[in-house]
C-alpha positions in Angstrom: 86.4 83.1 -88.8 86.8 86.1 -91.1 83.1 86.8 -91.0 83.1 86.9 -87.0 86.4 89.4 -87.5 84.1 91.5 -89.6 81.5 91.0 -87.0 83.9 92.7 -84.0 85.0 95.5 -86.3 81.7 96.6 -87.1 80.9 96.5 -83.2 83.7 98.4 -82.6 83.0 101.0 -84.8 79.5 101.4 -83.6 81.0 101.9 -80.0 83.4 104.4 -81.2 80.8 106.7 -83.0 78.3 106.3 -80.3 81.5 107.7 -77.8 82.0 110.2 -80.0 78.1 111.4 -80.5 78.2 111.3 -76.8 81.1 113.3 -76.3 80.1 115.8 -78.5 76.4 115.7 -76.9 78.3 116.1 -73.2 80.2 119.4 -74.4 77.6 120.9 -76.2 75.1 120.4 -72.8 78.1 122.2 -70.7 78.9 125.2 -72.4 80.9 128.1 -70.8 78.4 130.7 -69.1 79.6 134.6 -70.5 78.1 137.6 -68.6 78.3 141.2 -70.3 78.4 143.9 -68.2 78.7 147.9 -68.8 80.7 150.1 -66.5 81.5 153.3 -66.5 85.0 154.3 -65.8 86.4 156.0 -62.9 88.0 159.3 -63.5 91.2 160.6 -61.8 90.8 164.2 -63.5 90.0 167.0 -60.8 88.8 169.1 -63.3 85.8 166.9 -64.7 83.5 165.2 -62.1 81.0 162.7 -63.7 78.2 161.9 -61.5 76.0 160.0 -63.4 75.3 158.4 -66.8 72.6 156.6 -68.2 72.9 154.3 -71.2 69.6 152.8 -73.1 71.2 149.7 -74.5 68.7 148.5 -77.4 70.2 145.6 -78.8 73.4 143.2 -78.7 75.4 141.7 -81.5 78.1 139.1 -80.5 80.3 137.5 -83.1 83.3 135.0 -81.8 85.4 132.8 -83.6 87.6 129.6 -82.2 90.9 129.2 -83.4 89.7 126.6 -85.6 87.6 128.9 -87.6 83.9 127.9 -85.8 81.7 130.8 -85.9 79.2 131.8 -83.4 76.6 134.9 -83.6 74.4 135.8 -81.3 71.6 138.6 -81.7 70.1 140.1 -78.3 67.4 142.5 -77.7 67.8 144.0 -74.5 65.8 147.3 -74.3 67.2 148.4 -70.8 68.4 151.8 -69.5 71.7 151.1 -67.5 72.2 154.1 -64.7 75.7 153.8 -63.8 77.5 156.1 -60.9 81.1 157.3 -61.8 83.2 153.6 -61.2 79.9 151.5 -61.1 79.0 148.5 -63.1 75.9 146.6 -64.2 75.0 143.6 -65.7 73.4 143.6 -69.5 73.2 140.0 -70.5 74.1 136.3 -69.9 74.9 133.9 -72.9 76.6 130.6 -73.5 79.4 130.0 -75.8 80.6 126.2 -76.6 83.8 125.7 -74.8 87.0 126.6 -77.0 89.9 128.9 -77.6 88.6 132.1 -79.3 90.8 134.2 -81.8 88.1 136.9 -81.9 84.9 138.1 -79.9 83.5 141.1 -81.2 80.5 143.3 -80.0 78.2 145.5 -81.5 75.9 147.7 -79.2 72.6 149.7 -80.3 72.7 152.6 -77.5 68.8 154.3 -78.1 65.8 153.2 -80.0 63.7 154.6 -82.8 60.7 156.5 -80.0 63.4 159.2 -79.1 64.5 157.6 -76.2 68.0 159.0 -75.1 70.9 156.9 -76.4 73.2 158.5 -73.8 72.5 161.0 -70.9 75.7 162.3 -68.6 75.8 164.5 -66.0 78.8 166.3 -64.1 80.5 169.2 -63.6 83.5 171.1 -65.3 85.9 172.4 -62.3 88.8 174.7 -62.4 86.8 177.8 -64.2 87.8 180.0 -61.4 86.0 180.4 -58.5 82.5 178.3 -59.6 82.4 174.7 -60.8 80.0 174.5 -64.0 77.2 171.9 -64.3 76.7 170.2 -67.1 74.3 167.7 -68.8 74.9 166.0 -72.3 72.0 164.3 -74.3 72.1 162.5 -77.0 68.8 161.2 -78.4 70.1 159.9 -81.7 70.8 156.1 -82.6 74.3 155.2 -82.1 76.5 151.8 -83.2 79.2 150.8 -81.3 81.8 148.3 -82.1 84.2 146.9 -79.8 86.5 144.1 -80.1 86.7 142.1 -76.6 90.3 141.6 -75.4 91.4 138.7 -73.3 92.8 139.8 -69.9 95.3 136.8 -69.9 96.6 137.0 -73.4 95.4 137.5 -76.9 92.9 134.8 -76.8 90.2 134.0 -75.0 89.4 130.9 -73.5 85.9 129.3 -72.4 86.4 126.0 -70.4 83.3 123.7 -70.0 80.9 124.2 -67.7 83.1 127.8 -66.7 82.0 131.4 -66.2 83.7 134.1 -67.8 82.7 138.1 -68.0 83.1 140.5 -71.1 83.3 144.6 -69.3 82.3 146.8 -71.7 84.0 149.9 -70.3 83.5 153.6 -71.1 85.3 156.3 -70.6 83.6 159.4 -70.9 86.7 161.7 -69.9 87.7 161.0 -73.6 84.6 162.9 -74.8 85.6 166.4 -73.3 89.5 166.3 -73.8 89.4 168.7 -77.1 86.6 171.4 -75.4 89.0 174.1 -74.4 88.2 176.4 -71.4 86.9 179.5 -73.9 84.1 177.0 -75.2 83.2 175.9 -71.6 82.9 179.5 -70.4 80.9 180.4 -73.7 78.8 178.0 -74.0 75.0 178.4 -73.6 73.3 178.0 -69.8 69.5 177.3 -68.8 68.2 176.4 -65.6 68.1 172.9 -64.3 68.2 171.2 -60.8 68.3 174.9 -59.2 71.6 175.7 -60.9 72.4 177.0 -64.0 73.8 174.2 -66.2 75.5 173.9 -69.7 72.9 171.9 -71.5 74.9 170.0 -74.5 72.3 168.5 -77.0 72.1 168.7 -80.9 69.6 171.9 -80.1 71.4 173.4 -77.5 75.2 174.2 -77.6 75.9 172.6 -80.8 78.9 172.8 -81.5 80.2 171.3 -78.4 77.8 168.5 -79.1 79.4 167.5 -82.4 82.8 167.2 -80.9 82.0 165.3 -78.2 79.6 162.9 -80.1 82.2 162.3 -82.5 85.0 161.1 -79.8 82.1 158.5 -78.4 82.9 155.2 -80.2 86.8 155.5 -79.9 86.1 155.6 -75.5 84.6 152.1 -75.3 86.7 149.2 -74.6 86.0 145.5 -73.7 88.1 142.9 -71.7 87.4 139.3 -71.2 88.3 137.4 -68.4 
């Protein structure tokens, strides 16, 4: 009788183990689908009009940690130029995360590449300079790393449900780049012909002082929201 009881116990333990394995496998096979997109923030400033922004995304590194301490890392080559109009949004990648509550989701984004591809190309107009509108181009061909922490829209923690769909939006606000540039600097900048107009070209070679000010504010202009 005792042997029979032990046999039943072993059977229940085996069935329990198989059920746990099946449950874990089912969860692993039913992860959440995450879409990462890049958005160019719409500007309400009348003095600065952004008409186009091109961002060459070379690589994305995403690191996440659940409330239980489990970490997930993803490194994805993108090699894609994202052409955005004012207020528009475009998809970068899709990836999967195990269903869980996440305390941290951090994203590192590499702009540009080692072949001289422009990391950022921004075109717009500076208004409020008397009777004229000053066209400008910001052209950064160097490599930039942007480090962003994704913030959940609904609270401090990001929740990924089984088989659910979530969106991480990387938003850039180029208006922040130009805030320290005074009226005198806009008017004193060197111009060159571009698309039939005298244009203020801002790069390491042309108007370098303005370039350094603007380039130093790029990283702080990015944010990320999880929803």
